[in-house]
N, C-alpha and C positions, 0 to 999 in steps of 0.2 A: 429383270434383275432387281429393280426397286421392290417388287413384290416379294422376292426371295429374301432380301435383306430385312424387310419388315417381319416376315415369318421367323427369320433367324433371331431378331431382337426379342420377339415373343418367346421363342424357344429357350433363349438363354437368360430371360428375365429372372427366373428363380435363382440362378447362379449369381447374377449381379446383385440381387437383393441380399443374398447370403453373405457376399463379400462386404457389402456396406454394413450389414448387421455386425459382422466380426469387428470391423473398424470402430463401430459405435459402442461395443460392449464395455462396461465399466471395468477398470483395472484397479488393483489395490494401489493407493497413492503412497508415495514416499516424499517426505519433506526434508529440506536441507537448510542449513544456516548459512547466511552470507554476511560477512563482516565489513565489506567495502561497497560503497555505492557504485563505483566504477565497474565492479565485477558483477553487480546485480542484474544489469541488462534490462532495466525498465523501459516500457514503451508508452507510459502514461504518467501523469503527475498531478498532485494537488499542491498548489502554492497558496499559502494562507492569505496572501495579499488579495486573492480573488474574492475573499469575503467582503471586501470594501470597508472594513473597520479596523483601523490601526491606531493603537494607543500611543500618544506622543507625551513623554514625561515632562517636556518643557511647557507645553500648553495642554494639560490634562483635560480630556473630554470624556466624562464617564458614560456618555451615551454610546460609546463604541464598545463597551463591555458586552460580552457574548452570553447567551443562555448556556446552561450546562449541557443541553442537547440541541443540536441544530443539524440541518441538512445542507449539502453543497454538491457541486459537480466537478469532476476532474477536467483537465484540459481536453481529454478525449471524449468527454460527454458521459462518463460513468457516474451515476448517482450514488451518493453515499451519505450515511448518517454518522455524526460524531457525538459521542456521549462521554462527558467528563464527570466522574462521580463527585457529587458535591462534598465540600468539607463540612465538618461538624463545628468548626470555629466560625462564629458570626463575624469576627473581625477580618476575615479573609475576603478579598474582592472576588467577584465573578471572574471567569476566564477572560482572557483578552489576547490579541495579537499585537506584537511589537516588532519593530525593525532593530536589530542589534547593530550598533554603530559606535565608533570611538568616542564621539561627543554625545552619546545617548545612553542606552542600556547596553552594557557590555556583558558578553558571555564568552564561552569557548566554541560557539558556532562560528561560521565564516562571517566576516563583516559584510553587512548588507542583507543577510538572511532575514526572512520574515518568520517569526517564532510564534507558535501556539503555546500559550502558557496557562497553567491551571489556576493561578491566582496567588496573591501575596497578602500578608498582613502588613499594612502600611503604617501601623502604629509605631511612631518613633523611628521610622526607617530614614536613614541618611545614606545616599549613594557614597560609596567609599572612593577616595582619591585614586588616580591611576597608580598601578604598581602594588596595590594592597589587596589582600585576599577578600573574597566575598564575605559579607557580614553574617551569613547563616540566618537570614530572616525567615520566620515561619511562613509557610504557604500551603497551597493545596497540591499535594503530590499523589492524590488518589488516581486510580487507573484511567487511562484514555482508551475508549473503545471505538473502533471504526468498523461499521457494517456496510457492506456493498450491496447494491441493488442486483448485481450479477456477479457470481463467483469469479475469482481471478486466480492466476497462477502464482502470483507473488506480491508481497508488500514489504516495504522497508523505509526507515527514516533514521536520521540522527537524533539522539536523545540525550538529555542532560538534566541534572537536578540542581536547584539553586542553593548550593552549599559549597563552601570553598576549602575546607580543611579536613574533610572526612572521605574515606573510601566507601563506595556503595556499589550495589549491583543493579543493573537494569535488565528488564525482561521483555520478551515478545512471545505471545501465545497466539496460535491460529486455530480457528474452529470452522467446521463445515456447516451446511444449512440445517443439519439435524443437531447442532450443538455438540458434536463429537470433537474432542481435542485432537488436532492433527499434529501438534508439536509445540514445545516450549524451549526457548533458547535464552541465554543470558550472557552478559559481559560485566566484569568488574572494572570500575574506572573512578576517576575523580573529576571535578569541575574546576574551572578557573574563569578569569575575566580577560583572558589573553587575546580573544578574537582570532584564534589561530586554527579554526576548523578542526579542533581535536575532539569534539563531541563524538562519541562512538556511534557507529552505524549498526542497527539491528535489522536484518532482513531475513525473511523466510520465504522459501520457494517450494512449490509442489510440482510433481510431474503431471498432474491433471488440474483442470480449473475447478478446484473445490474449496478454495478459501473464501468463506462468506463473511468472516469477522476476525479482526485481530485486536489484541489488547496489549497496550504498553503500560509498564508499571516499574516501580523501583523499590528498593529495600528501605528507603527513607521517605515514607509517605507524609511526614510532617513538614517536608520542604517542597517548594514548588517544582512540579514536573514540566518539562518543556520539550517540544519536538519541532523540527523544521519541516521543509517540504517533504511530502510523502511520495515515494516512487512506487509505481504499480506495474506489474506485468499483466496486462489485460488479455482478454480472449478475442481472437480474430472473429470476424463475422462468420457464423456457422453456415448460413445458407450458401454463401459464395464458395466456401471450402467444400461442402457436400456436392455442389453442382459440378465442381472441377473433378471430384472423385468419380461421380457417376459418368460424366462425359468421357473421362480417361478409360474407365473399365469398359464402357460400351464400345468405344472406338477400337480398343485392343481386340475385343471379341470379334467385331465385324471384319477387321483386317485379316485375322486368322481365317475366318470363314471364306473371305474372298480368295485368299491364296489356295484354299482347298478346292474351290469351284474352278478356278483357272487351271489348276493342276489336272483336274478331271477332264476339262475340255481339250487340253493339249494332248491327251493320250489317244 
């Protein structure tokens, strides 16, 4: 019987291979926009606290400023590179991470969030008292680009601009490994210092893991751009998934063949 099953597996190997090939064939991807983190369904995340450099406005330490391009790793172990386009204004600081708090730097992200910020022109800047609008200080609002070592299904984050009395538009664009644009989406919003988690969420999802790079930007590049933690829909381990598929198909074929053999013996 063992010999027959072995011959059977050899006989049906082309069929099994064909089925696996069909499952592996590329399909035309479709992207969609997600406007709420709760509906995004991420399974991985990048929290900017993990960089180990947080700017404290009470006791400023300029050594925690970041380069405009740096690499980091998600909580799930996914490698990624962040590039913040440099400002042309020499007065603007390098990028930095800060924690938004009532007694610190206030934003319209949630209190306690760690924020990646493009930079600010500190010349003459004075933090406004509570209850007053943002002072519209110039900053670096050039695009943030995040590139992934391995393509993913989706990326999203909350985003805001350091401006208090102007309406503006924020954008997310996704690209594949060949630099083809997969989709661009945007939202119109305003900012505040309310610490009320009202910063808009921009998320983009694809039905295949083909997102290699995303770009976040705004319609007001003269004011500082900021994002909080980045949610990611990563790719499951491909080897394990394929092994399950092969095992399942092989098992089904063998069971069918066994039933045929037993049916012949019973006659």
